[in-house]
N, C-alpha and C positions, 0 to 999 in steps of 0.2 A: 752262508746260511744253509742249513742242512734241509733235508725233506720234511723232517719232523717239525721244524720251525715254520716252514712254509705252509704245512697243513692247515686249512682253515682260514687263510688269508683271503679276502674277496678280491684281491688283484692276480690270484692265481687260477686259472681256469683251465679244466681238462680239455685236452683237444679231441674232439669227435671224429676227424677227418672226413667230414661230410660233403665235401666239395668235388668229390670224384677225381678222376685222372688229372694228374698233370705232367704233359709230355709223356715221358716213359715210365713215370711213377703211377702205380695203380690208386693211389689214394692221396688227397691233400686236403689241408685246410687254408683257405683264403685268409691272408691277415689284413691285407689292404691291397689297392691296385698294383699288380706287378710283385706282389710279395706272397709267397706261399710257403706253408709248413709242411714237410714231407715226412712221413714214418719211413725211416731207414733201419732195416734190420742190420744189426751189427753184434759187437761182442758184449754189449750190455743192454738191459732193458730199457726202452725210452729213447734209444738211439734216434738222432733226427737230423734233418737237413733244413736250411732255411733257403729257399731260391729267390733271388731278386732280379727282375727283368727291367732293364732300363736303357732306352734308346738302342734297342736291338743287342744289347749284350746281356749276358746272363752271368749271376754271381752266385756262388754256392757258399754257404756257411755251414761247417760241419762241426759237430762236437758231441761229447757225451760226457758222462760224469767219471769216467775212469781215469785216474791220473797216475797209476803204477801198475806194474805187472801184477802185483799180488791181488789187487781189487779186480783186475780184469779177470784173471783165472777163476775168482770166487763168482763171478757172474755167469760162467760159461756153463 
């Protein structure tokens, strides 16, 4: 699904990062207990990390929308 197709859907909500710092990240948005959405400056706009804390362990899910070098260079 493209960004244009997602625009206007009620299930898509812009992240405001209003929950303050999360460990060493300056801004975050709490999604659920132990789950945080983190703004991660990267090579594309909107690059992000989801951090999940469970039983004292931390899991980081990182991703962005760049899938090839040509797209990566266009975003720089």
